[in-house]
N, C-alpha and C positions, 0 to 999 in steps of 0.2 A: 043903928046898930050901937047897943050897951056895951060890948067889950066883953060879953059872958062867952064862954068856950062851949060850944054845942058839940056833943060827941057824935061822930058820923060812923054809922055801921057800914061794914065791908060786906060786899056781896059774898055768898058763899063760893061761887066760881074763883073769885080773886083770892079768897084766903085757902082754898086748896091747892091752888098754883104756887103760893109762896111756901106753902108747908113742903111742896114737893122739892122745890128748889131748894131749901133750907135742908132737906135729906139727901139731895145729890151732893151738896157742898161737903156734908160730912161723910159720905162715901168716897168721894175722890181719890185719896191717896190710897185706899184698899185696892181700888180697881186698877190704879197705876202699877202696884206691885205685883198684883196677879198678872197683870198683861207683861211686864217686864220678866217674871219669872218663866211665863210660856215661851217668850222670845228664846231665854237663855237655854231652855230646853230643846227647842228646835235646832240652835245651834250646835249643841252637842250631839244629838242625832244625826246631823249632817255630818259631822267629823268623824262619828265612828262608820257610817256608811263609806266615806273616801277613804278611810285608813283600811278597812276590809277591801276595798276595790284594789287599793295598793298592794297587800300583801298577796292577793289573787295572783296579780300580773307578775310578782316577783317569782311565786311557785310554778308558774306557767313558764317562765323563761329559765327556771332551773331545771325543769323537767324536761324541756327541749332541747337541753345540751347533750352534745354528743362526745362520749370519751372512746378514745382508740386505744387499745392494748397490744403492744408488740409483743409476740411469742416468738423466743428463740427456739430454733430447732438443732439441738445439737448433732454432731456428725459422727460418723459410725468410724472408731478407732481400733487399733490393735488392744490398746490398753487404756488406762487413765492419763490423758495427756496434759502436759504442763507446757508453758509458752516459753520457746527459747529467746535469746537475746535477737537473733537474726531472722526468725521465724516471721512468714507472712501471716497475714489476717485471713487467707482464703481457707475455707473449711476443707479439712482432708477428704480425697475422695477414696471412695472404697474400692479396693483392688481384689480380684479374684484370686485364690490361690494358684500357685505356678503349675500344679498337677491337674486334679480334677476338680470339679464342683461336688462341695461338700454335701453328704448325704442330708436328707431331711431328717432323718430319725437318729436320736443319740441313743448308744447303749449306755446304761446303768452302770455306776462305778460300782466294783465288789468292796466290801469292807476290808479287804485284804490286799496288800499293794506291794508289788516287790520292784524296790527301787535301790540303787547304791549312792552313797555320797558324792557329791561332785567332785571331780578329781582338780587339783589346783594347777591347771593348765592355762591361766589367764596370761595371756601374752598382749604385748603393744606391738603395734604396727610399725614396719622397719622404718616408715616416713618420718617417724615422731623423733624429736629430738631426745637425748638422755634426760634432760631436766622436766620433760613433759611427763604427766601422768595419765596413764590410758584409763577408760572408765572401770569402774569397779562392778562386779555382778556379785549380788549375796541372795540367799534365800532361795536358791535355784531346787524347785521340788517337781516331779512328776506323779502325779494320779492318776493310776492306769484301770482300764476295762479290759475287757476280752480283746477288742479291735481298735482301741483308742488310748491316748495317753494326752493328759492337761497338763501343760508346763506352764509354772509360773515363776517369777523371780522379779527383783528390783535392783535399780542401778543408782549409783550416787550422783549421775548427771543425766541429763536429756539425750537420749540415744534413740536409734533405730536398730532393730534387730532382725537376725535371720536363723532360721533352724534348720540343720541338716541330720537326718538320722539314716543309720544304715543297720542291716540285720538281714533277716530273709527277704526282706523287700527294702527299698530305700527311697526316699523322698525328701522334700524342702518345702518350706513354708518361710515367706519374707514379709516384713511389716510393710505397710503402704508406703510406696515410694522409694523404697531400699534401694540402693546404698545412700540416698539422700536423706540427711539427718534433720531437714528443716522441718519434717514431720516427726516427732520424737515423744518419748515417753520417759518416765522412771517407774512405773509398774507395766509388767509386761505378762500378757497371756497368749498361749497357742494351743490350739484343740487339733492336735494330730490325729489323724484316723476321721476326722469330720472335716477339717480344712485341706486334708490331702486324701491320698486312697486310703483304706480300712488296714489297719495292721494286722499281723497274723496273730492268733490267740495262742497264747503260752509261748512266745517268742523273745529273745532277749534282742534289745537294740542299743546302739550307742548313738547318743545325741549329744550334738556339737552346737552350742549356742553362740554365735559371734554379734557382737554390739559395734556400733560406731557412732561417734558423736560429731558436731557440727565442724570440730576441726579435722576430721578424718581420722582420727584415732580409733583403733579398733582393740577388742579383747575379746577371748575366746574361751570359754570353759565348757569340759566334757562331762556327761553324767550316763551311766549305763542303766535301763530299766527291763523288766520282763512284764509283758501283759499276761493278764490272768487266762488260765486255759478252763 
C-alpha cells in the first residue's frame, strides 16, 4: 500500500436507506406535534361527553322531584270572619236556620225598597258594669224583595248575631253557634225569607238585631222594613 486514498462507491441500496433515515430525522418533530394535538382533541371530546352526561343526570333528578301543594278550604260563615283573641282554630261549622230549610230559588230584588232608618235602641247587657262599652252596630240596612229581606251591618268588635222579625209572620235566624261568640264576625249578612220562612209580599215587619261579644255584652238595634208587593 502506498498511502493513496481510493474512493469507495456505496451500493445503491445502502444509499437509499441513508436518505430515508435522514428524511425521517427531519420529520420527527412534526409527527410528534401532530400526535400530541390528536391526544389533546381526544381529551377535550371525552370531557364534553362527561359534562353532557352530568347535566342529563341533574335534569332527570329535578324532573323526578315531587312538590306537594296544600290547599286550604274556607269554612262557611255568617259573614267575613275575623279571629278573636280567645277563639279556637277549629273551622266554624255550618248551622241550619232555626225555622225551616231555605228555598233553593232566590227572588230578584226590586229596584225600589221600603225601609226606615234604624232606631237608636242599642242597649247594654245588664250583666255588664258601668265602665264596660257594649258592641256598636253601624250601617244597618235591609234590601227587600217581595218575600225576602237581605240584612247587612257592621260592628266595631267581633260579635255573633241574632235576627228576630215580627209582622204578619214571625221568625228568627241566629249566627253559627249563637250565643257563643267564639265564632264571631265584624261584617254581618242575613237573608231572611231564604234562611227562614218566606215573608209576605207588601207587608211591614219589625226587625231586632241583637249582637253579643266574647265578654257576654250585648246590644240591640231595631229597624222597620216593608216588602215589595
